[in-house]
Structures are given as structure tokens and as C-alpha cells.
KOLLUM-88992 format. One record per residue (C-alpha): residue in three letters; x, y, z. Coordinates in Angstrom, 3 decimals, m for minus. Example, Ala and Ser with C-alpha at 12.3 -4.5 7.8 and 13.67 -1.06 7.14 Angstrom:
<nodes>
<node><rest>ALA</rest><X>12.300</X><Y>m4.500</Y><Z>7.800</Z></node>
<node><rest>SER</rest><X>13.670</X><Y>m1.060</Y><Z>7.140</Z></node>
</nodes>
This chain:
<nodes>
<node><rest>MET</rest><X>m81.567</X><Y>47.040</Y><Z>m27.275</Z></node>
<node><rest>GLN</rest><X>m78.224</X><Y>44.981</Y><Z>m27.745</Z></node>
<node><rest>LYS</rest><X>m77.489</X><Y>41.672</Y><Z>m25.628</Z></node>
<node><rest>ILE</rest><X>m73.858</X><Y>40.685</Y><Z>m25.148</Z></node>
<node><rest>GLY</rest><X>m73.851</X><Y>37.290</Y><Z>m23.076</Z></node>
<node><rest>GLN</rest><X>m75.904</X><Y>38.441</Y><Z>m20.033</Z></node>
<node><rest>LEU</rest><X>m75.252</X><Y>42.178</Y><Z>m20.578</Z></node>
<node><rest>GLU</rest><X>m77.495</X><Y>44.789</Y><Z>m22.332</Z></node>
<node><rest>VAL</rest><X>m76.614</X><Y>47.681</Y><Z>m24.171</Z></node>
<node><rest>PHE</rest><X>m79.040</X><Y>50.274</Y><Z>m23.999</Z></node>
<node><rest>ASN</rest><X>m79.717</X><Y>53.650</Y><Z>m25.978</Z></node>
<node><rest>LEU</rest><X>m81.656</X><Y>56.027</Y><Z>m23.877</Z></node>
<node><rest>ASN</rest><X>m82.861</X><Y>58.081</Y><Z>m26.835</Z></node>
<node><rest>GLU</rest><X>m84.094</X><Y>55.090</Y><Z>m28.701</Z></node>
<node><rest>LEU</rest><X>m86.273</X><Y>53.937</Y><Z>m25.744</Z></node>
<node><rest>ILE</rest><X>m88.127</X><Y>57.329</Y><Z>m25.753</Z></node>
<node><rest>LYS</rest><X>m88.266</X><Y>57.710</Y><Z>m29.447</Z></node>
<node><rest>ASP</rest><X>m91.687</X><Y>58.786</Y><Z>m30.578</Z></node>
<node><rest>GLN</rest><X>m92.912</X><Y>59.351</Y><Z>m26.840</Z></node>
<node><rest>ASP</rest><X>m94.801</X><Y>62.501</Y><Z>m26.515</Z></node>
<node><rest>GLU</rest><X>m96.921</X><Y>61.695</Y><Z>m23.537</Z></node>
<node><rest>TYR</rest><X>m95.622</X><Y>61.623</Y><Z>m19.904</Z></node>
<node><rest>THR</rest><X>m93.887</X><Y>58.335</Y><Z>m19.026</Z></node>
<node><rest>ASN</rest><X>m91.708</X><Y>56.943</Y><Z>m16.182</Z></node>
<node><rest>PHE</rest><X>m90.324</X><Y>53.394</Y><Z>m16.006</Z></node>
<node><rest>ILE</rest><X>m87.444</X><Y>51.519</Y><Z>m15.049</Z></node>
<node><rest>VAL</rest><X>m84.861</X><Y>50.774</Y><Z>m17.483</Z></node>
<node><rest>SER</rest><X>m82.408</X><Y>48.527</Y><Z>m15.232</Z></node>
<node><rest>GLU</rest><X>m81.532</X><Y>47.693</Y><Z>m11.803</Z></node>
<node><rest>VAL</rest><X>m78.196</X><Y>47.512</Y><Z>m10.334</Z></node>
<node><rest>ASN</rest><X>m77.951</X><Y>46.020</Y><Z>m6.686</Z></node>
<node><rest>ASP</rest><X>m80.416</X><Y>47.893</Y><Z>m4.900</Z></node>
<node><rest>HIS</rest><X>m80.369</X><Y>51.096</Y><Z>m7.407</Z></node>
<node><rest>ALA</rest><X>m82.923</X><Y>51.546</Y><Z>m10.284</Z></node>
<node><rest>LEU</rest><X>m82.280</X><Y>53.535</Y><Z>m13.525</Z></node>
<node><rest>ARG</rest><X>m85.629</X><Y>55.157</Y><Z>m14.102</Z></node>
<node><rest>LEU</rest><X>m86.120</X><Y>57.107</Y><Z>m17.745</Z></node>
<node><rest>ALA</rest><X>m88.997</X><Y>59.482</Y><Z>m17.820</Z></node>
<node><rest>VAL</rest><X>m90.500</X><Y>61.992</Y><Z>m20.511</Z></node>
<node><rest>ILE</rest><X>m91.953</X><Y>64.864</Y><Z>m18.744</Z></node>
<node><rest>ASN</rest><X>m94.223</X><Y>67.302</Y><Z>m20.797</Z></node>
<node><rest>GLY</rest><X>m96.112</X><Y>68.837</Y><Z>m18.044</Z></node>
<node><rest>GLU</rest><X>m95.618</X><Y>69.764</Y><Z>m14.144</Z></node>
<node><rest>PHE</rest><X>m94.831</X><Y>67.075</Y><Z>m11.863</Z></node>
<node><rest>HIS</rest><X>m96.299</X><Y>67.145</Y><Z>m8.472</Z></node>
<node><rest>TRP</rest><X>m94.437</X><Y>67.987</Y><Z>m5.300</Z></node>
<node><rest>HIS</rest><X>m92.737</X><Y>65.109</Y><Z>m3.660</Z></node>
<node><rest>LYS</rest><X>m89.918</X><Y>63.558</Y><Z>m1.831</Z></node>
<node><rest>HIS</rest><X>m88.206</X><Y>60.556</Y><Z>m0.947</Z></node>
<node><rest>GLU</rest><X>m87.234</X><Y>60.158</Y><Z>2.833</Z></node>
<node><rest>ASP</rest><X>m84.309</X><Y>57.472</Y><Z>2.010</Z></node>
<node><rest>CYS</rest><X>m82.869</X><Y>57.769</Y><Z>m1.386</Z></node>
<node><rest>ASP</rest><X>m80.967</X><Y>60.235</Y><Z>m3.441</Z></node>
<node><rest>GLU</rest><X>m82.332</X><Y>61.275</Y><Z>m7.128</Z></node>
<node><rest>LEU</rest><X>m80.050</X><Y>61.762</Y><Z>m10.022</Z></node>
<node><rest>PHE</rest><X>m81.230</X><Y>63.850</Y><Z>m12.832</Z></node>
<node><rest>TYR</rest><X>m79.651</X><Y>63.834</Y><Z>m16.214</Z></node>
<node><rest>VAL</rest><X>m81.417</X><Y>65.510</Y><Z>m19.333</Z></node>
<node><rest>LEU</rest><X>m81.108</X><Y>64.228</Y><Z>m22.768</Z></node>
<node><rest>GLU</rest><X>m82.916</X><Y>66.864</Y><Z>m24.612</Z></node>
<node><rest>GLY</rest><X>m85.031</X><Y>69.953</Y><Z>m23.955</Z></node>
<node><rest>GLU</rest><X>m84.631</X><Y>71.716</Y><Z>m20.549</Z></node>
<node><rest>LEU</rest><X>m85.725</X><Y>70.691</Y><Z>m17.141</Z></node>
<node><rest>PHE</rest><X>m86.603</X><Y>73.067</Y><Z>m14.123</Z></node>
<node><rest>ILE</rest><X>m86.470</X><Y>71.417</Y><Z>m10.700</Z></node>
<node><rest>ASP</rest><X>m88.277</X><Y>73.486</Y><Z>m8.023</Z></node>
<node><rest>ILE</rest><X>m86.708</X><Y>72.765</Y><Z>m4.547</Z></node>
<node><rest>GLU</rest><X>m88.709</X><Y>73.506</Y><Z>m1.333</Z></node>
<node><rest>ASN</rest><X>m87.557</X><Y>76.699</Y><Z>0.379</Z></node>
<node><rest>SER</rest><X>m84.732</X><Y>77.048</Y><Z>m2.075</Z></node>
<node><rest>GLU</rest><X>m84.104</X><Y>78.234</Y><Z>m5.548</Z></node>
<node><rest>THR</rest><X>m85.036</X><Y>76.178</Y><Z>m9.120</Z></node>
<node><rest>VAL</rest><X>m82.275</X><Y>74.404</Y><Z>m10.913</Z></node>
<node><rest>SER</rest><X>m82.290</X><Y>74.663</Y><Z>m14.572</Z></node>
<node><rest>LEU</rest><X>m80.868</X><Y>71.566</Y><Z>m16.425</Z></node>
<node><rest>LYS</rest><X>m79.915</X><Y>71.403</Y><Z>m20.061</Z></node>
<node><rest>PRO</rest><X>m79.052</X><Y>68.312</Y><Z>m22.197</Z></node>
<node><rest>GLU</rest><X>m76.142</X><Y>66.476</Y><Z>m21.017</Z></node>
<node><rest>ASP</rest><X>m76.479</X><Y>68.311</Y><Z>m17.453</Z></node>
<node><rest>ILE</rest><X>m76.306</X><Y>66.086</Y><Z>m14.129</Z></node>
<node><rest>PHE</rest><X>m77.963</X><Y>67.116</Y><Z>m10.872</Z></node>
<node><rest>LEU</rest><X>m77.747</X><Y>64.913</Y><Z>m7.817</Z></node>
<node><rest>TYR</rest><X>m80.434</X><Y>65.775</Y><Z>m5.326</Z></node>
<node><rest>CYS</rest><X>m80.626</X><Y>64.633</Y><Z>m1.971</Z></node>
<node><rest>PRO</rest><X>m83.602</X><Y>63.529</Y><Z>0.190</Z></node>
<node><rest>SER</rest><X>m85.614</X><Y>65.327</Y><Z>2.754</Z></node>
<node><rest>LYS</rest><X>m87.042</X><Y>68.268</Y><Z>0.996</Z></node>
<node><rest>TYR</rest><X>m89.863</X><Y>68.392</Y><Z>m1.606</Z></node>
<node><rest>ASN</rest><X>m89.166</X><Y>68.888</Y><Z>m5.281</Z></node>
<node><rest>ALA</rest><X>m91.154</X><Y>69.271</Y><Z>m8.234</Z></node>
<node><rest>SER</rest><X>m89.788</X><Y>69.206</Y><Z>m11.833</Z></node>
<node><rest>TYR</rest><X>m91.042</X><Y>70.494</Y><Z>m15.270</Z></node>
<node><rest>PRO</rest><X>m89.784</X><Y>71.103</Y><Z>m18.676</Z></node>
<node><rest>PHE</rest><X>m88.980</X><Y>74.545</Y><Z>m20.464</Z></node>
<node><rest>LYS</rest><X>m92.643</X><Y>76.192</Y><Z>m21.177</Z></node>
</nodes>
């Protein structure tokens, strides 16, 4: 991480380098939003957020997102998917 005054420059790949186990953490917060970074190596439980959207961005590999009563979304590196609240979803990597 590089600091320029009060600003920070992050390299997302560097933050998860050598990370093989599941992890999920906040990289930065802006106003009332949080940028979270996750390494997913297994199925994530079904869940939903009543009052916030989720934005998925894939750095490497392939991520599948099952959406309640709907289809499965497949994301590859550099794909972005915005998911709105109120339906359950579960994500998992390519098996």
C-alpha cells in the first residue's frame, strides 16, 4: 500500500497474495459505503441484504452467483455484476 498525503493507493491482488483460505475484509470505506475484498474457495451460505446493493468484481478465477428463484450468474476476471437487495443469493468459485 502506498500513501500519498492522506490518500492511499491499494493493489487488490497484492492484498490477497498467497491467500488460499476463505477471507473477507474491508479494504476501505467511503462515506457510507465499504469496499470489501474476499477470497472464496468454497460455497458461501445463502443470504440477503435488505437495505444495500452488492457489487461483485472478479480479479481471477470464475465466480458463480445463484439468485433465489432465478438463474445463476457466471463472472470471469474483470467482470462486474451489481446485485440489488431483497432476494437471497449464494456465491461459489468454479469447481
